[in-house]
C-alpha positions as CSV (number, residue, x, y, z in Angstrom):
1,M,-8.1,-16.6,11.7
2,T,-7.6,-15.5,8.1
3,A,-11.1,-14.1,8.2
4,W,-10.1,-11.3,10.5
5,K,-6.3,-10.8,9.9
6,L,-6.7,-9.5,6.3
7,P,-9.1,-6.7,7.2
8,R,-6.9,-5.9,10.2
9,R,-3.9,-5.6,8.0
10,R,-5.8,-3.3,5.7
11,F,-6.9,-1.3,8.7
12,I,-3.3,-1.0,9.9
13,R,-2.1,-0.1,6.4
14,A,-4.9,2.6,6.1
15,V,-3.9,4.0,9.5
16,A,-0.3,4.1,8.4
17,L,-1.2,5.8,5.2
18,G,-3.4,8.3,7.0
19,A,-0.6,9.1,9.4
20,A,1.7,9.6,6.6
21,L,-0.7,12.0,4.9
22,L,-1.3,13.9,8.2
23,L,2.5,14.2,8.6
24,T,2.9,15.4,5.0
25,T,0.1,17.9,5.5
26,A,1.6,19.1,8.8
27,I,5.0,19.6,7.2
28,H,3.3,21.5,4.3
29,V,1.3,23.7,6.7
30,G,4.4,24.4,8.7
31,L,6.4,25.3,5.6
32,L,3.5,27.5,4.4
33,A,3.3,29.2,7.7
34,S,7.0,29.9,7.7
35,T,6.8,31.1,4.1
36,L,3.8,33.2,4.9
37,D,5.6,34.8,7.8
38,Q,8.5,35.7,5.5
39,A,6.1,37.0,2.8
40,L,4.3,39.2,5.4
41,S,7.6,40.5,6.7
42,D,8.7,41.4,3.2
43,A,5.4,43.0,2.3
44,R,5.4,45.0,5.6
45,A,8.9,46.3,4.8
46,R,7.9,47.2,1.3
47,V,4.9,49.2,2.6
48,R,7.0,50.9,5.4
49,E,9.8,51.9,3.0
50,N,8.2,52.6,-0.3
51,I,4.5,53.4,0.3
52,A,3.9,54.8,3.8
53,P,6.4,57.7,3.4
54,K,4.3,59.0,0.5
55,A,1.2,59.7,2.6
56,P,0.4,60.8,6.1
57,G,-1.3,57.5,6.8
58,V,-1.8,54.1,5.1
59,A,-3.8,51.0,6.0
60,V,-3.4,47.5,4.5
61,A,-5.4,44.3,4.7
62,L,-4.9,40.9,3.1
63,S,-7.1,37.9,3.1
64,H,-6.9,34.4,1.7
65,D,-10.1,32.4,1.0
66,G,-12.1,34.7,3.2
67,K,-9.7,34.6,6.2
68,L,-8.0,37.8,7.2
69,I,-4.2,37.2,7.5
70,W,-2.8,40.7,7.7
71,S,-4.3,44.1,8.7
72,E,-2.1,47.0,9.8
73,G,-2.0,50.8,9.9
74,F,1.0,52.9,9.1
75,G,1.5,56.6,9.9
76,Y,-1.1,59.1,11.1
77,A,-4.8,59.6,10.6
78,D,-4.3,63.1,12.1
79,L,-0.9,64.6,11.7
80,E,-1.5,67.5,14.0
81,A,-2.9,65.4,16.9
82,K,-0.5,62.5,16.2
83,I,-3.4,60.0,16.0
84,P,-2.1,56.8,14.4
85,V,-3.9,54.9,11.6
86,T,-5.5,51.7,12.9
87,P,-7.3,49.0,11.0
88,K,-10.6,50.7,12.0
89,T,-9.6,54.1,10.5
90,L,-12.1,55.2,7.9
91,F,-10.7,56.3,4.5
92,R,-12.3,57.8,1.4
93,I,-12.3,54.9,-1.1
94,G,-13.3,56.9,-4.1
95,S,-14.2,54.7,-7.1
96,I,-14.1,51.5,-5.1
97,S,-17.6,52.6,-4.3
98,K,-18.4,51.3,-7.8
99,P,-17.8,47.6,-7.0
100,L,-19.9,48.0,-3.8
101,T,-22.7,49.5,-5.8
102,A,-22.3,46.8,-8.5
103,A,-23.1,44.2,-5.9
104,G,-26.3,46.0,-4.9
105,L,-27.2,46.4,-8.6
106,M,-26.8,42.6,-9.3
107,L,-29.1,41.8,-6.4
108,L,-31.8,43.8,-8.0
109,V,-31.1,42.1,-11.3
110,E,-31.4,38.7,-9.7
111,Q,-34.8,39.8,-8.2
112,G,-36.0,40.8,-11.6
113,R,-36.3,44.4,-10.6
114,I,-33.8,45.7,-13.1
115,D,-33.1,44.5,-16.6
116,L,-29.5,45.4,-17.5
117,D,-30.3,45.5,-21.2
118,A,-33.5,47.6,-21.1
119,D,-33.4,51.2,-22.0
120,I,-32.8,53.3,-18.9
121,H,-35.8,55.5,-19.6
122,Q,-37.9,52.5,-18.5
123,Y,-36.7,53.4,-15.0
124,V,-35.8,57.1,-15.2
125,P,-38.3,58.6,-17.7
126,D,-37.4,62.1,-16.5
127,Y,-33.7,61.7,-17.5
128,P,-33.2,63.8,-20.6
129,D,-33.5,61.9,-23.9
130,K,-30.2,61.9,-25.8
131,G,-31.7,60.5,-29.0
132,E,-29.9,57.2,-28.3
133,R,-30.9,54.0,-26.5
134,I,-28.8,53.6,-23.3
135,T,-28.8,50.5,-21.1
136,T,-27.8,50.0,-17.5
137,R,-25.2,47.4,-18.7
138,E,-23.6,50.1,-20.8
139,L,-23.6,52.6,-17.9
140,A,-22.0,49.9,-15.7
141,G,-19.2,49.2,-18.2
142,H,-18.4,52.8,-19.1
143,L,-19.8,52.4,-22.6
144,A,-22.8,54.7,-22.4
145,G,-21.1,58.0,-23.5
146,I,-21.8,59.8,-20.2
147,R,-19.0,62.2,-19.4
148,H,-16.7,62.1,-16.4
149,Y,-15.7,65.0,-14.1
150,R,-15.0,68.3,-15.7
151,G,-13.1,71.3,-14.4
152,N,-13.3,71.6,-10.6
153,E,-16.3,69.4,-10.1
154,V,-14.3,67.1,-7.8
155,Y,-14.0,70.0,-5.4
156,L,-17.8,70.5,-5.0
157,N,-18.6,71.4,-1.5
158,R,-22.4,71.7,-1.2
159,Q,-25.0,69.3,0.0
160,F,-27.2,67.5,-2.5
161,A,-30.5,66.5,-1.0
162,S,-31.0,63.4,-3.1
163,V,-29.4,61.2,-5.8
164,R,-31.8,62.7,-8.3
165,D,-30.5,66.2,-7.4
166,G,-27.0,65.2,-8.1
167,L,-27.8,64.2,-11.7
168,V,-28.3,67.9,-12.7
169,I,-24.5,68.3,-12.9
170,F,-24.3,66.4,-16.1
171,Q,-27.7,65.3,-17.3
172,N,-28.1,68.1,-19.9
173,D,-24.7,67.5,-21.5
174,P,-24.5,65.6,-24.8
175,L,-23.2,62.1,-25.0
176,L,-19.5,61.8,-25.9
177,F,-20.3,59.0,-28.5
178,P,-23.1,56.7,-29.4
179,P,-23.6,54.2,-26.6
180,G,-21.7,50.9,-27.0
181,T,-19.1,52.2,-29.4
182,K,-16.3,53.3,-27.1
183,F,-15.0,52.8,-23.5
184,S,-14.8,56.1,-21.6
185,Y,-14.6,56.0,-17.8
186,S,-17.4,57.9,-16.1
187,S,-18.3,58.1,-12.4
188,Y,-21.4,60.0,-13.4
189,G,-22.6,57.0,-15.2
190,W,-22.7,55.2,-11.9
191,N,-24.5,58.1,-10.3
192,L,-27.2,57.5,-12.9
193,I,-27.2,53.7,-12.0
194,S,-27.9,54.6,-8.4
195,R,-31.0,56.5,-9.4
196,I,-32.1,53.4,-11.5
197,M,-31.5,51.3,-8.4
198,E,-33.7,53.5,-6.3
199,I,-36.5,53.0,-8.8
200,G,-35.9,49.3,-8.9
201,A,-35.7,48.9,-5.2
202,N,-38.4,51.5,-4.4
203,Q,-36.0,52.7,-1.7
204,D,-33.4,55.5,-1.1
205,F,-30.1,54.4,-2.5
206,L,-28.1,54.7,0.7
207,A,-30.8,53.0,2.7
208,Y,-30.9,50.2,0.2
209,M,-27.1,49.7,0.2
210,Q,-27.1,49.6,4.0
211,A,-29.9,47.0,4.2
212,S,-29.0,44.9,1.2
213,V,-25.2,45.0,1.0
214,F,-23.4,46.4,4.0
215,K,-25.5,44.8,6.7
216,P,-25.7,41.3,5.2
217,L,-22.0,41.2,4.5
218,E,-21.2,42.7,8.0
219,L,-19.3,45.7,6.5
220,Q,-19.5,47.5,9.8
221,N,-17.0,50.2,8.8
222,T,-18.4,51.1,5.4
223,V,-20.5,54.2,5.4
224,P,-21.4,57.3,3.3
225,D,-18.9,60.1,3.7
226,Y,-21.3,62.5,5.3
227,A,-19.7,66.0,5.3
228,D,-22.1,67.3,7.9
229,R,-21.6,64.5,10.5
230,E,-18.8,63.8,13.0
231,L,-17.3,60.4,12.5
232,P,-14.6,60.0,15.2
233,V,-12.7,57.2,13.3
234,R,-12.7,59.1,10.0
235,T,-9.2,60.1,9.0
236,R,-8.4,63.7,8.3
237,F,-7.7,64.3,4.6
238,Y,-4.4,65.7,3.2
239,E,-2.7,66.7,0.0
240,A,1.0,66.9,-0.8
241,K,2.7,70.3,-0.6
242,P,4.9,71.3,-3.5
243,G,7.9,71.7,-1.3
244,G,7.4,68.5,0.6
245,G,5.2,67.4,3.5
246,F,1.4,67.5,3.7
247,A,-1.3,70.0,4.2
248,P,-5.0,69.6,4.9
249,A,-7.0,68.9,1.7
250,P,-9.8,71.4,0.9
251,P,-13.2,70.4,2.3
252,V,-15.5,68.7,-0.2
253,N,-19.0,67.2,-0.1
254,N,-19.5,64.0,-1.9
255,S,-23.2,63.8,-1.6
256,Y,-23.6,64.1,-5.4
257,K,-21.8,60.9,-6.1
258,W,-22.4,58.2,-3.5
259,A,-22.4,55.3,-6.0
260,G,-19.5,56.6,-8.1
261,G,-17.1,57.6,-5.3
262,G,-18.8,58.7,-2.0
263,F,-18.2,55.9,0.5
264,L,-15.8,55.6,3.4
265,S,-14.4,52.2,4.3
266,T,-11.4,50.3,5.7
267,P,-9.1,47.8,3.9
268,E,-10.4,45.1,6.3
269,D,-14.0,45.7,5.1
270,L,-12.9,45.8,1.5
271,V,-11.1,42.4,1.5
272,H,-14.1,41.0,3.4
273,F,-16.4,42.3,0.7
274,A,-14.2,41.0,-2.1
275,S,-14.0,37.6,-0.4
276,A,-17.8,37.3,-0.5
277,L,-17.6,37.3,-4.3
278,L,-15.2,34.4,-4.6
279,R,-18.0,31.9,-5.0
280,P,-21.8,31.9,-5.3
281,G,-23.6,32.7,-2.1
282,F,-24.2,36.4,-1.6
283,L,-24.6,36.7,-5.4
284,Q,-25.5,33.9,-7.9
285,R,-23.0,32.4,-10.2
286,E,-24.5,34.3,-13.2
287,S,-24.1,37.6,-11.4
288,L,-20.5,36.9,-10.5
289,A,-19.8,36.1,-14.2
290,A,-21.3,39.4,-15.3
291,L,-19.2,41.3,-12.8
292,F,-16.0,39.7,-13.8
293,T,-16.3,39.3,-17.5
294,S,-15.0,42.1,-19.8
295,Q,-17.6,43.9,-21.8
296,K,-17.1,44.6,-25.5
297,T,-17.6,47.6,-27.7
298,A,-20.1,47.3,-30.6
299,D,-17.2,46.2,-32.9
300,G,-16.2,43.4,-30.6
301,K,-13.2,44.9,-28.8
302,L,-12.7,43.9,-25.1
303,T,-12.8,46.8,-22.7
304,G,-11.1,45.1,-19.8
305,Y,-14.0,46.2,-17.6
306,G,-17.0,44.1,-16.5
307,I,-19.6,45.6,-14.2
308,G,-17.9,47.7,-11.6
309,W,-14.6,45.8,-11.9
310,Y,-11.5,45.9,-14.1
311,V,-10.6,42.4,-15.3
312,H,-7.4,41.0,-16.7
313,R,-4.9,38.1,-16.4
314,D,-1.5,38.7,-14.9
315,P,1.7,37.3,-16.4
316,R,1.2,34.1,-14.3
317,G,-2.2,33.6,-16.0
318,H,-4.2,34.4,-12.8
319,R,-7.6,36.0,-13.2
320,L,-7.4,39.4,-11.4
321,V,-10.2,41.8,-10.8
322,M,-9.6,45.1,-9.2
323,H,-10.5,48.7,-8.8
324,S,-8.7,51.8,-7.6
325,G,-10.1,54.9,-6.0
326,G,-9.0,58.5,-6.1
327,S,-10.7,61.4,-4.3
328,I,-9.8,64.6,-2.6
329,G,-7.8,63.5,0.4
330,G,-8.1,59.8,-0.2
331,T,-6.7,57.0,-2.5
332,S,-7.3,53.3,-2.4
333,V,-6.9,50.0,-4.3
334,L,-8.6,46.6,-4.1
335,I,-7.3,43.6,-5.9
336,L,-8.8,40.1,-5.9
337,D,-7.1,37.1,-7.4
338,L,-9.8,34.7,-8.4
339,N,-7.4,31.8,-8.8
340,T,-5.7,31.9,-5.4
341,R,-8.7,33.5,-3.6
342,T,-6.4,36.2,-2.3
343,A,-7.7,39.8,-1.7
344,L,-5.5,42.8,-1.0
345,A,-6.7,46.3,-0.1
346,M,-4.8,49.5,0.7
347,A,-6.0,53.0,1.5
348,A,-4.3,56.3,2.1
349,N,-5.4,59.7,3.4
350,C,-3.8,61.7,0.7
351,T,-5.0,63.0,-2.7
352,A,-1.9,61.7,-4.6
353,S,-1.8,57.9,-4.6
354,P,1.3,56.3,-3.0
355,F,0.4,52.9,-4.6
356,N,2.5,52.6,-7.6
357,K,2.3,49.6,-10.0
358,T,5.7,48.3,-9.1
359,N,5.0,47.9,-5.4
360,L,1.4,46.6,-6.0
361,D,2.7,44.0,-8.5
362,A,5.4,42.8,-6.1
363,I,3.2,42.4,-3.1
364,T,0.4,40.8,-5.1
365,A,2.7,38.4,-6.9
366,E,4.4,37.3,-3.7
367,F,1.2,36.2,-2.0
368,C,-0.5,34.8,-5.1
369,D,2.6,32.7,-5.8
370,L,2.6,31.6,-2.2
371,F,-1.0,30.5,-2.2
372,S,-0.6,28.8,-5.6
373,T,1.5,26.2,-3.9
374,P,-0.5,22.9,-3.9
């Protein structure tokens, strides 16, 4: 009798312990759900009151550990026709095109088709020699000395037939400084990267991004901002009027800067993309480390920028990586908390950004604190 009673008692004890754990988990999940509902309500109110009034239309998406938990549109994609913003509305994401391009770049690095530390002339021998050795890693970290936009270049409104054609805008200008010695933000540096990628992939840049990044990650609403094509779900683009209200933004053609700032997307797609970088899978561990580790200048100073991502720690010690985007008729922001695996993206159809630091910090902190709960 003793031979079976002891195991039976252990079994009963194990069942009781398991039941207690399940009950504790259920209570925690219930509390988390309740807290999450409150956090979503607070965030929605903050967007509605402090962000949405500053643009004709705004879209927001939030995900946790790859699961979408909030996606919503506010205001109008078309003021005149009163067409509301929806989660499928396409916005200009500006420089958030860089993190997308960075993912494609690192795939080519993994395949041995591009060496980040080789002189770029190994891939683009026709790019004018500046008398300095320039690497793709320096281009990707804004350390190469390539200039940024100048004058009214952001208002360019002519079609460039190829990535190579777009380089003529800046290729003959001198470097701002010897490569590696300073950080100076440059979208044109990323345009040059896209040409290097074409050589490495032996494929047109846009075709490569579609086949190697957008399609595998199921980014169905991330596309080039073709000026000559009708895209029914693309928002109209606006700018603020001096006396208040909004007016249509001037027409532009972004075909000269696909990699640096030429894509359309949705916040839903952006948080889905960011979530794919939370752990090795789409990219290898070494590639993720390269993306999210600050580069340094030649004298050892951290730049706060890795490869296509700004990197820093917030006051809570969380590792945050992010990028914002600004373009004619469009602004955006993408924030990924690597510790809590939380991604937040917002986009607006206005040139002036409605996303001030105070509101972004408040929304990000609330959800990151929530998901930090054990």
